[in-house]
C-alpha positions in Angstrom: -106.4 -45.8 -72.2 -104.7 -42.8 -73.9 -107.6 -41.0 -75.2 -110.1 -40.6 -78.0 -109.2 -38.3 -81.0 -111.6 -36.5 -83.2 -110.9 -35.5 -86.9 -111.5 -32.0 -88.1 -112.5 -33.3 -91.6 -116.2 -33.4 -92.7 -117.7 -37.1 -92.3 -118.8 -38.9 -95.7 -122.3 -40.1 -95.9 -121.1 -43.6 -94.4 -118.3 -43.4 -91.7 -115.7 -46.6 -91.3 -114.8 -48.0 -88.2 -111.1 -48.8 -87.8 -109.6 -51.7 -85.7 -110.0 -51.1 -81.9 -107.4 -52.3 -79.8 -108.3 -53.2 -76.4 -107.4 -51.7 -73.3 -104.8 -49.4 -75.2 -106.4 -46.8 -77.4 -109.5 -46.4 -79.7 -108.9 -44.6 -83.0 -111.9 -43.3 -85.2 -111.6 -43.2 -89.1 -112.8 -39.9 -90.5 -113.0 -39.4 -94.5 -114.1 -36.5 -96.2 -114.8 -35.3 -99.8 -111.8 -33.5 -101.2 -110.5 -32.4 -104.7 -107.1 -31.5 -105.0 -106.7 -31.0 -101.5 -109.8 -29.0 -101.1 -113.3 -29.7 -99.9 -115.9 -30.5 -102.8 -119.3 -28.6 -102.5 -122.2 -30.5 -104.0 -124.9 -28.4 -105.9 -128.2 -29.8 -106.4 -127.5 -30.8 -109.6 -124.4 -32.6 -108.6 -126.3 -34.3 -106.0 -128.8 -36.0 -108.3 -127.7 -39.8 -108.3 -128.2 -40.3 -112.1 -126.2 -37.0 -112.8 -123.1 -37.6 -115.1 -121.2 -35.2 -113.0 -122.5 -36.9 -109.7 -121.0 -40.1 -111.0 -117.6 -38.9 -111.8 -117.6 -37.2 -108.8 -118.6 -40.1 -106.7 -115.6 -42.1 -108.5 -113.4 -39.4 -107.6 -114.4 -39.5 -104.1 -114.2 -43.4 -103.9 -110.8 -43.3 -105.3 -109.7 -40.7 -102.7 -111.4 -42.4 -100.2 -109.5 -45.8 -100.8 -106.1 -44.1 -100.7 -107.0 -42.4 -97.6 -108.2 -45.9 -96.3 -104.8 -47.6 -97.3 -102.8 -44.8 -95.4 -104.7 -44.9 -92.3 -104.4 -48.8 -92.4 -100.6 -48.1 -92.9 -100.6 -45.8 -90.1 -102.8 -48.2 -87.7 -99.9 -51.0 -88.6 -96.9 -48.6 -87.3 -99.1 -47.7 -84.4 -99.6 -51.4 -83.5 -96.2 -52.2 -83.8 -95.2 -49.1 -81.5 -98.0 -50.0 -78.7 -96.8 -53.8 -79.0 -92.9 -52.4 -78.1 -94.4 -50.0 -75.6 -96.1 -53.1 -73.9 -92.9 -55.2 -74.0 -91.2 -52.4 -72.4 -93.7 -51.6 -69.9 -92.3 -53.1 -66.6 -89.1 -51.8 -67.3 -90.1 -48.4 -67.3 -92.4 -48.6 -64.4 -89.5 -49.9 -62.1 -86.9 -47.3 -63.7 -86.4 -43.4 -63.3 -88.0 -42.5 -66.4 -90.7 -39.8 -65.5 -92.4 -37.9 -68.3 -93.9 -34.6 -68.7 -97.0 -35.0 -70.9 -98.2 -31.9 -73.5 -101.9 -32.0 -74.3 -101.7 -29.0 -76.6 -102.8 -28.9 -80.3 -102.4 -26.8 -83.3 -105.0 -24.8 -83.5 -105.5 -25.2 -87.5 -108.5 -22.7 -87.6 -106.6 -19.7 -89.6 -109.2 -18.4 -92.2 -106.4 -17.9 -94.6 -104.5 -21.5 -94.1 -103.6 -23.0 -97.6 -104.4 -26.7 -98.1 -100.9 -28.0 -97.3 -101.0 -26.6 -93.7 -103.9 -27.7 -92.9 -103.5 -31.3 -94.2 -100.2 -31.0 -92.3 -101.7 -29.7 -89.0 -104.5 -32.2 -88.9 -102.6 -35.2 -88.1 -104.3 -38.4 -86.7 -104.1 -38.9 -83.1 -101.2 -41.1 -81.5 -99.2 -41.3 -78.3 -99.3 -37.9 -76.7 -95.8 -36.2 -77.3 -93.4 -36.3 -74.3 -90.7 -34.7 -72.7 -88.2 -36.8 -70.9 -87.8 -35.8 -67.1 -84.2 -34.6 -67.6 -83.9 -34.0 -71.3 -81.9 -30.9 -71.8 -84.3 -28.0 -73.7 -82.3 -25.6 -76.1 -83.3 -22.1 -76.3 -81.5 -19.4 -78.5 -81.8 -15.5 -78.1 -80.2 -13.1 -80.0 -79.1 -10.4 -78.0 -77.1 -7.0 -78.4 -76.5 -4.0 -76.3 -77.4 -3.0 -72.7 -81.1 -2.6 -72.8 -81.4 -6.0 -74.6 -79.3 -7.6 -72.1 -81.5 -6.3 -69.2 -84.7 -7.8 -71.1 -82.9 -10.9 -71.3 -82.7 -11.2 -67.5 -86.4 -11.0 -67.3 -87.1 -13.5 -70.0 -84.5 -16.1 -68.3 -86.3 -15.7 -65.0 -89.7 -16.3 -66.4 -88.1 -19.3 -68.0 -86.3 -20.6 -64.6 -89.1 -19.8 -62.3 -91.6 -22.5 -64.3 -88.8 -24.7 -65.6 -88.4 -28.6 -64.5 -85.7 -29.7 -67.0 -82.2 -28.5 -67.6 -81.5 -25.9 -70.0 -79.1 -24.9 -72.6 -79.2 -21.2 -73.6 -77.5 -20.4 -76.8 -77.0 -16.5 -77.1 -76.0 -14.8 -80.1 -74.5 -11.7 -78.7 -72.6 -8.5 -79.5 -69.3 -7.9 -77.4 -71.2 -5.8 -74.8 -74.0 -8.2 -74.4 -71.8 -11.0 -74.1 -69.6 -9.5 -71.1 -72.7 -8.5 -69.4 -74.7 -11.9 -69.5 -71.2 -13.9 -69.4 -70.7 -12.1 -65.7 -74.3 -12.4 -64.7 -74.7 -16.3 -65.6 -71.3 -17.1 -64.0 -72.1 -15.4 -60.8 -75.8 -16.6 -60.7 -74.7 -20.1 -60.7 -78.2 -21.8 -61.4 -78.0 -25.6 -61.7 -78.9 -27.5 -64.6 -78.3 -24.5 -66.7 -75.5 -24.1 -69.5 -75.0 -20.8 -71.6 -73.0 -20.7 -74.9 -72.0 -17.6 -76.8 -71.7 -17.2 -80.3 -70.3 -14.2 -81.8 -72.5 -11.6 -83.6 -70.2 -9.5 -85.1 -69.2 -12.4 -87.0 -72.5 -12.9 -88.4 -73.1 -9.4 -89.7 -71.6 -9.8 -93.1 -74.1 -12.8 -93.5 -77.5 -10.6 -93.4 -75.6 -6.7 -93.7 -76.7 -6.8 -97.5 -80.6 -6.8 -96.5 -81.7 -3.1 -95.9 -83.7 -3.1 -93.0 -86.0 -0.5 -91.5 -86.7 -2.3 -88.2 -85.5 -0.8 -84.9 -83.8 -3.9 -83.8 -81.5 -3.1 -86.8 -78.9 -5.6 -88.1 -79.5 -7.9 -85.2 -82.9 -8.4 -86.1 -82.1 -10.4 -89.1 -79.9 -13.1 -87.3 -82.5 -15.7 -86.7 -82.1 -16.5 -90.7 -78.7 -17.9 -89.9 -79.0 -19.9 -86.8 -78.5 -23.2 -89.1 -75.4 -22.2 -89.7 -74.6 -20.6 -86.1 -75.5 -23.3 -84.1 -73.8 -26.5 -83.7 -74.2 -29.0 -86.4 -75.2 -31.4 -84.1 -78.1 -29.6 -82.5 -81.1 -30.8 -84.0 -83.9 -28.7 -82.4 -84.2 -25.4 -80.8 -86.7 -22.9 -79.4 -85.9 -19.2 -80.5 -87.0 -16.3 -78.4 -87.2 -12.5 -78.8 -85.9 -10.6 -75.7 -89.3 -9.0 -75.2 -90.9 -12.3 -74.0 -92.4 -13.4 -70.7 -93.5 -17.1 -69.8 -96.2 -18.0 -67.9 -95.8 -21.7 -68.1 -93.1 -24.3 -68.2 -91.2 -24.1 -71.5 -91.0 -28.1 -71.6 -94.8 -27.7 -72.9 -93.4 -25.7 -76.0 -90.5 -28.1 -76.3 -92.9 -31.1 -76.8 -94.6 -29.4 -79.8 -91.8 -30.9 -81.6 -93.2 -34.1 -81.5 -96.2 -32.9 -83.5 -94.5 -32.0 -86.3 -95.5 -33.9 -89.5 -93.6 -34.7 -93.1 -91.8 -31.4 -94.0 -92.8 -29.3 -91.1 -89.7 -27.4 -89.6 -90.9 -24.3 -88.5 -93.3 -23.7 -85.3 -95.0 -20.2 -85.5 -97.8 -18.3 -84.1 -100.1 -16.5 -86.7 -99.5 -12.6 -86.8 -102.0 -11.1 -84.6 -102.3 -7.7 -86.4 -103.3 -6.6 -90.0 -100.0 -6.0 -90.8 -99.7 -8.4 -93.9 -103.0 -8.0 -95.0 -101.8 -4.8 -96.0 -105.1 -2.3 -94.9 -103.1 -0.5 -92.2 -103.0 2.8 -94.1 -103.0 4.1 -97.7 -100.3 2.6 -99.9 -99.2 0.2 -97.1 -97.3 -2.6 -99.2 -96.3 -5.4 -96.6 -94.1 -8.1 -97.6 -95.6 -11.2 -99.0 -97.3 -13.8 -96.5 -100.0 -16.2 -96.3 -102.9 -14.4 -95.0 -102.1 -12.4 -92.0 -98.6 -14.3 -91.9 -96.6 -15.5 -88.9 -94.8 -13.6 -86.0 -91.4 -14.7 -85.5 -91.0 -13.8 -81.7 -91.5 -17.5 -80.6 -90.2 -20.1 -83.4 -89.6 -23.8 -83.2 -86.9 -24.7 -85.5 -86.2 -28.3 -86.4 -82.1 -27.4 -87.4 -81.4 -30.8 -88.8 -84.2 -30.9 -91.5 -83.8 -27.2 -92.1 -80.0 -28.0 -93.0 -81.2 -30.9 -95.5 -83.5 -28.8 -96.9 -80.7 -26.4 -97.9 -82.4 -23.5 -95.7 -79.5 -20.9 -96.4 -80.0 -21.0 -99.9 -83.8 -21.2 -99.5 -84.1 -17.8 -97.9 -81.4 -15.9 -99.5 -83.1 -16.8 -103.0 -86.3 -15.7 -101.5 -84.8 -12.3 -100.2 -82.9 -11.4 -103.1 -86.2 -11.6 -105.2 -88.5 -9.9 -103.1 -86.1 -7.0 -102.5 -85.9 -6.3 -106.2 -89.5 -4.9 -105.3 -89.4 -4.1 -101.8 -86.1 -2.4 -101.4 -86.2 -3.1 -97.7 -87.7 -5.1 -95.0 -89.9 -3.4 -92.7 -90.0 -6.1 -89.7 -86.5 -7.7 -90.1 -86.5 -11.5 -90.8 -90.1 -11.9 -89.7 -90.6 -10.3 -93.4 -88.2 -13.0 -95.0 -89.5 -16.0 -93.2 -93.1 -15.0 -94.2 -92.0 -14.9 -97.8 -90.4 -18.4 -97.8 -93.7 -19.6 -96.3 -95.8 -18.1 -98.9 -93.6 -20.3 -101.5 -93.4 -23.2 -99.4 -96.4 -23.5 -97.0 -95.5 -27.1 -95.9 -92.9 -25.9 -93.8 -95.1 -24.7 -91.0 -96.5 -26.0 -88.3 -98.8 -23.6 -86.8 -98.9 -23.1 -83.1 -101.8 -22.3 -80.7 -101.7 -18.4 -80.6 -101.4 -18.6 -76.6 -97.7 -19.4 -77.3 -97.3 -15.9 -78.5 -99.8 -13.6 -77.3 -98.7 -10.4 -78.9 -99.3 -7.3 -77.1 -98.5 -4.6 -80.0 -100.7 -2.0 -81.5 -103.6 -2.9 -83.9 -103.4 -6.7 -82.6 -106.2 -9.4 -82.2 -104.5 -10.7 -78.9 -107.8 -10.8 -77.0 -108.8 -13.3 -79.3 -106.2 -15.7 -78.1 -107.6 -16.7 -75.1 -111.1 -16.8 -73.2 -109.3 -16.5 -69.7 -105.7 -15.0 -68.8 -105.3 -18.1 -67.0 -105.0 -19.6 -70.6 -101.8 -17.8 -71.4 -98.4 -19.6 -72.0 -96.3 -16.6 -73.6 -96.7 -13.0 -73.7 -94.6 -11.0 -76.2 -94.2 -7.2 -75.9 -93.7 -6.6 -79.6 -94.3 -3.0 -79.6 -91.6 -0.1 -79.3 -94.3 1.0 -76.6 -93.8 -2.0 -74.7 -95.6 -1.8 -71.3 -97.8 1.2 -72.7 -99.8 -0.9 -75.1 -103.3 -0.8 -74.8 -105.4 -4.0 -74.0 -108.2 -4.9 -71.7 -106.0 -7.4 -70.0 -103.0 -5.2 -69.9 -102.8 -4.5 -66.3 -102.6 -8.2 -65.5 -99.9 -8.8 -68.0 -97.9 -5.7 -66.7 -98.0 -7.2 -63.2 -96.9 -10.6 -64.5 -94.1 -8.8 -66.1 -93.1 -6.7 -63.0 -93.5 -9.9 -61.1 -90.5 -11.4 -62.7 -88.8 -8.2 -63.3 -88.4 -7.7 -59.7 -88.2 -11.5 -58.5 -85.2 -12.4 -56.3 -83.1 -14.4 -58.7 -81.1 -16.0 -56.0 -84.6 -17.8 -55.2 -83.8 -19.8 -58.8 -81.0 -21.4 -57.8 -82.7 -24.6 -56.7 -81.6 -27.9 -57.9 -83.9 -29.8 -60.1 -85.3 -32.9 -58.3 -83.8 -36.2 -59.9 -81.8 -34.5 -62.6 -78.0 -34.5 -61.5 -76.3 -31.2 -62.7 -73.1 -31.1 -64.7 -70.1 -31.0 -62.4 -69.2 -27.3 -62.0 -65.3 -26.5 -60.9 -66.2 -23.3 -59.1 -69.3 -24.7 -57.4 -67.3 -28.0 -56.1 -64.4 -25.4 -55.1 -67.1 -23.2 -53.3 -68.4 -26.2 -51.4 -64.9 -27.5 -50.5 -63.9 -24.2 -48.8 -67.2 -23.7 -47.1 -66.7 -27.2 -45.7 -63.4 -26.5 -44.4 -65.0 -23.6 -42.1 -65.5 -24.0 -38.3 -69.3 -23.6 -37.6 -68.4 -23.0 -33.8 -66.0 -20.5 -34.7 -67.4 -17.1 -33.4 -66.5 -15.4 -36.5 -68.1 -18.3 -39.0 -70.6 -16.0 -40.5 -68.1 -13.2 -41.5 -65.7 -15.9 -42.6 -68.3 -17.5 -44.8 -69.3 -14.2 -46.3 -66.0 -13.9 -48.3 -67.1 -17.2 -50.1 -70.5 -15.8 -51.3 -70.9 -15.6 -54.7 -73.2 -12.4 -55.6 -75.0 -12.2 -58.8 -73.6 -9.0 -60.8 -75.1 -7.4 -63.6 -72.4 -5.1 -65.2 -73.4 -2.1 -67.2 -76.9 -1.7 -66.0 -77.5 1.3 -68.1 -76.2 2.4 -71.3 -72.5 3.2 -71.1 -70.6 4.9 -73.6 -66.9 6.5 -73.3 -63.8 6.6 -75.5 -60.7 7.3 -73.3 -58.7 10.2 -74.2 -55.5 9.7 -76.4 -53.0 11.3 -74.1 -53.5 8.5 -71.3 -54.1 10.7 -68.5 -57.7 9.9 -68.1 -59.1 9.4 -64.6 -62.3 7.5 -63.4 -63.9 8.2 -60.2 -64.9 4.4 -58.3 -67.4 4.1 -55.5 -69.8 1.8 -54.3 -73.4 2.5 -52.7 -76.6 1.1 -51.6 -80.1 2.3 -51.8 -79.8 5.0 -49.3 -77.1 6.8 -51.3 -79.1 7.5 -54.6 -79.5 11.2 -53.9 -75.6 11.6 -54.0 -75.5 10.7 -58.0 -76.7 13.7 -59.4 -74.5 15.8 -57.3 -71.4 13.9 -58.0 -72.2 14.1 -61.9 -72.3 17.7 -61.7 -68.9 18.1 -59.8 -67.2 15.3 -61.7 -67.4 15.6 -65.8 -65.1 12.3 -66.2 -65.8 8.8 -66.3 -67.3 7.1 -63.2 -67.4 3.5 -62.1 -69.9 2.8 -59.4 -71.2 -0.6 -58.0 -74.8 -0.6 -56.3 -75.4 -3.4 -53.9 -79.5 -3.7 -54.4 -81.9 -6.4 -54.4 -83.7 -7.0 -57.7 -86.8 -4.9 -56.9 -84.2 -2.0 -55.7 -82.6 -2.3 -59.1 -85.8 -1.7 -60.7 -86.3 1.4 -58.6 -83.2 2.7 -59.4 -83.7 2.4 -62.9 -86.9 4.1 -62.8 -84.9 6.9 -60.8 -82.1 7.1 -63.4 -84.3 7.2 -66.6 -86.5 10.2 -64.8 -83.2 12.2 -64.0 -82.1 14.6 -66.8 -78.7 14.7 -64.9 -78.2 11.1 -65.0 -79.5 10.4 -68.3 -77.2 13.0 -70.2 -74.4 11.1 -68.9 -73.2 8.3 -71.0 -69.7 7.9 -69.2 -71.2 6.7 -66.0 -71.0 2.9 -65.4 -73.4 1.2 -63.0 -72.6 -2.2 -62.0 -75.5 -3.8 -60.0 -74.1 -6.5 -57.3 -77.2 -8.1 -55.9 -77.7 -8.5 -52.3 -77.5 -11.7 -50.6 -76.6 -12.4 -47.1 -76.9 -10.3 -43.9 -73.4 -8.0 -44.4 -72.7 -5.1 -46.8 -69.7 -6.5 -48.8 -68.1 -3.2 -48.9 -64.7 -4.2 -50.5 -66.3 -6.6 -53.0 -68.4 -3.8 -54.3 -65.1 -1.6 -54.7 -63.4 -4.3 -56.9 -66.5 -4.8 -58.7 -66.2 -1.2 -59.8 -62.3 -1.2 -60.2 -62.3 -4.3 -62.3 -64.3 -2.5 -65.2 -62.4 0.7 -65.1 -61.5 1.9 -68.8 -58.9 4.6 -67.9 -55.4 4.3 -67.0 -55.9 5.8 -63.7 -58.6 5.4 -60.9 -59.6 7.9 -58.1 -60.8 5.6 -55.4 -63.4 7.5 -53.6 -66.7 7.0 -51.4 -70.2 8.0 -52.9 -70.8 10.8 -49.9 -68.1 12.7 -51.2 -68.4 15.8 -53.8 -65.2 16.4 -55.6 -64.0 19.9 -56.0 -65.3 21.8 -59.3 -62.2 21.1 -61.9 -60.8 18.4 -59.9 -60.7 15.9 -63.0 -58.7 18.2 -65.3 -56.5 19.2 -62.3 -55.9 15.1 -61.9 -55.2 14.6 -65.4 -52.6 17.5 -65.4 -51.2 16.1 -62.1 -50.8 12.5 -63.8 -48.4 14.3 -66.4 -46.5 16.3 -63.8 -45.7 13.8 -61.1 -45.1 10.7 -64.3 -47.3 8.3 -62.6 -46.9 6.1 -65.8 -43.6 5.4 -65.1 -43.1 5.6 -61.2 -44.8 4.0 -58.3 -46.9 6.6 -56.6 -50.3 7.2 -55.1 -51.8 10.9 -55.2 -53.8 11.6 -51.6 -56.9 13.9 -52.4 -57.5 15.7 -48.8 -60.9 15.4 -47.3 -62.8 17.8 -45.6 -66.3 17.5 -44.0 -69.2 19.5 -42.9 -72.0 19.1 -40.3 -74.3 21.6 -42.3 -76.8 20.2 -44.9 -77.0 23.9 -46.9 -73.5 25.1 -47.4 -72.2 27.2 -50.1 -69.6 25.0 -52.0 -66.1 26.6 -51.7 -64.8 27.5 -55.1 -61.1 28.1 -54.4 -58.8 26.8 -51.8 -58.8 30.6 -50.4 -62.2 30.2 -50.0 -62.0 26.9 -48.1 -59.5 27.8 -45.6 -61.6 30.7 -44.6 -64.4 28.1 -44.1 -62.0 25.7 -41.9 -61.1 29.4 -39.9 -64.6 30.0 -39.3 -65.4 26.4 -38.3 -67.8 25.9 -41.3 -65.7 23.2 -42.4 -63.3 20.5 -40.8 -60.5 18.0 -41.6 -62.3 14.9 -42.3 -63.0 13.0 -39.0 -60.4 14.7 -37.0 -62.9 14.6 -34.0 -63.7 11.1 -34.4 -60.7 9.2 -36.0 -57.8 11.7 -36.0 -55.3 8.9 -36.9 -57.2 8.3 -40.4 -56.4 11.2 -42.2 -53.4 12.9 -39.8 -50.3 11.9 -41.9 -52.0 14.0 -44.7 -50.5 16.9 -42.7 -53.1 19.7 -43.3 -51.1 22.2 -41.8 -48.5 21.9 -44.4 -51.4 21.5 -46.9 -52.5 25.1 -46.1 -49.4 26.4 -47.2 -48.5 24.5 -50.0 -48.7 25.5 -53.3 -47.0 22.2 -54.9 -47.6 18.6 -54.2 -45.3 17.6 -51.3 -44.4 14.0 -50.0 -46.1 12.2 -46.9 -45.0 8.7 -45.3 -47.5 6.0 -44.3 -48.4 5.8 -40.6 -50.7 3.0 -39.0 -54.4 3.5 -39.5 -54.1 6.0 -42.7 -56.9 5.7 -44.8 -56.7 8.8 -47.3 -58.4 8.8 -50.5 -55.8 8.2 -53.5 -55.4 8.3 -57.0 -53.6 5.1 -58.3 -53.0 3.3 -61.6 -55.5 0.8 -62.8 -53.2 -2.0 -61.9 -53.4 -1.2 -58.2 -54.2 -4.2 -56.0 -57.7 -4.9 -55.0 -59.5 -4.6 -51.7 -59.7 -7.4 -49.4 -63.0 -8.6 -49.6 -62.7 -10.6 -46.0 -63.9 -7.0 -44.7 -67.5 -6.4 -44.6 -69.8 -3.6 -43.2 -68.0 -0.5 -41.7 -64.5 -0.1 -40.6 -60.7 -1.0 -41.5 -61.4 -2.1 -45.1 -59.9 1.3 -46.6 -56.9 0.8 -43.8 -55.9 -2.6 -44.9 -55.7 -1.5 -48.6 -53.4 1.5 -47.9 -51.1 -0.6 -46.1 -51.1 -3.2 -48.7 -50.5 -0.6 -51.1 -47.6 0.9 -49.2 -46.1 -2.1 -48.8 -46.0 -2.8 -52.6 -44.8 0.6 -53.3 -42.1 0.0 -50.9 -40.9 -3.1 -52.9 -41.3 -1.5 -56.0 -39.0 1.3 -55.1 -36.4 -0.8 -53.2 -37.5 0.0 -49.8 -38.0 3.7 -50.0 -41.1 5.3 -48.7 -44.3 5.7 -50.4 -44.6 8.8 -52.6 -47.8 10.3 -52.2 -49.2 13.8 -52.9 -51.8 15.9 -51.7 -54.5 17.9 -53.7 -57.9 19.5 -52.4 -61.0 17.6 -51.8 -64.3 18.3 -50.0 -67.0 16.0 -48.2 -70.7 16.2 -47.4 -70.9 14.2 -44.0 -74.2 12.0 -43.7 -75.1 9.4 -41.3 -73.1 6.1 -41.8 -74.4 2.5 -42.3 -74.2 0.9 -38.8 -73.5 -3.0 -39.4 -71.7 -5.3 -37.1 -68.2 -6.2 -37.7 -66.2 -9.0 -36.5 -63.1 -7.6 -34.6 -61.2 -10.8 -35.6 -61.5 -10.6 -39.1 -58.8 -9.6 -41.1 
């Protein structure tokens, strides 16, 4: 037995019992007294049996009831046909692999301002409960632009992946920045049964740029209006989400609500939980037209196929043009236009229960959405203040959000049980390479490391830099882990040029770094520092992989390959740019060496000139880098010659040489087979020397020396397999 449904309309004096289908379901027919779609109230005069008005009203009621009975009988016949078909298919389904997820939610239908059309549409009779096939793909559309929104999308996606049991297809309407970030993230995340497609937001700007908009989301806040044109023509339905959404349940439950749409309902929305559209927030407050409190567009169910047939594009454009004649601009972006269209066409809406979009902005009635926080489905941080909003359960909401913010994304790579993933070439190649390794090899774990795909989030913070027009720009490249964060401010003070950094962090550490950076005036004042997060995985520190990530995203013609615990001399950035021209690096295969020095003191007056540096070397305050530990690493720099040199001079490569160099952006990558500490730079300099030799017809590599300084700190202690090359 599927269950018993109760109607919302008032019973007439006599109720009618409809056919009972044994062992399958019971249906109760209810009839109300309606006139023009609204309940008819009976006054004492009208209730008198012999009143003419009573007779007329009774006649109308009987006619309305007859129509209603015929409608219900037709629905019952259709239901019996469905049930008979279902019974005929029953055994096959029981023996097959067609598990289903059942959704029991109903629309609230209790808004005090709903129009009759919406009430009638949302008060549909009970049939079979809506279902989602076990391996049915759920489509989700998100508009995302910029660096900060890209971070928000990651938290949203984590919350969806954590609960999901179905394949997912994300449709991301993104600008070039967000696409670069998220494409790399999803490619390296390698989550099974997840597909991602991108749609160029820049190409859509002309569709909505004519609409004046005061909302902080800017022009991207209007792009949900054009999803019917943007998304594939064969896509019938999609869930549309804002980036500041957190899921507390399986998104399949929301997807199942599509089955409850009736008639011309094409939009699933939750009522707006603030008084904004009531127009009483302040004096002269004049919102766009809306039904009662209006609807919030942070979560939308769109029936794309029906919207296209209704000519949605023409519908919203005409409405927007008409309203803009008086309103002049939108205040809440697409939400204002959606509500204006709904005001004219209330039959378009299926009202979702408010727990599908609990809105935590100022002046909201979100606390009326739930009796207990365990009832929540979706939390929407739709306030510019985000986590600083006031609510009696805000600590619970904040903790839920922070849980997904710091959740280890690697744990979400799990396969879906019983749902085969689409063939992925990269994944198949990876499995093949891993299968070819000998597990009895003493260096198996080291060799396996080079095939590990680390989740990578590029440009974790806002990045903004235009390279110099003279093509002499140099980017400082380095990598670091959590224990080196304290070096960032010092480096930014010493190097005013662009910086590209790869940070090896866990998800929780990435959030600690974010708080550290946002609390630093020095770091927040610098927009030309690119922070790329490579998420921790495995037992080794992938030092050369990190260097390669930082190198790949350099936007200048030249790179200064450094380490995070070095401080450049003041003015080195400008000095290197002049040297690039002097040595004609653009047209020759050369690498410039920057000599390195170290100190054992934590408090030191930084040398401001070469003369001061030489004095400190003579006094023993400074040393040439690692001369007492690894002399061969920097001996070819020829520090004796450097002491008296006034112009760049030529040095020759020797075995184990590992200087810090300035090279062109097209130099070879580091060998990522090296992990941990030791030999990683040696191998890179050897390859660099070999390539330059070939390019110069077997002549020796040309390298030139410039001043440099180093503050020594404790090195990482990580095991390295000597056999790995």
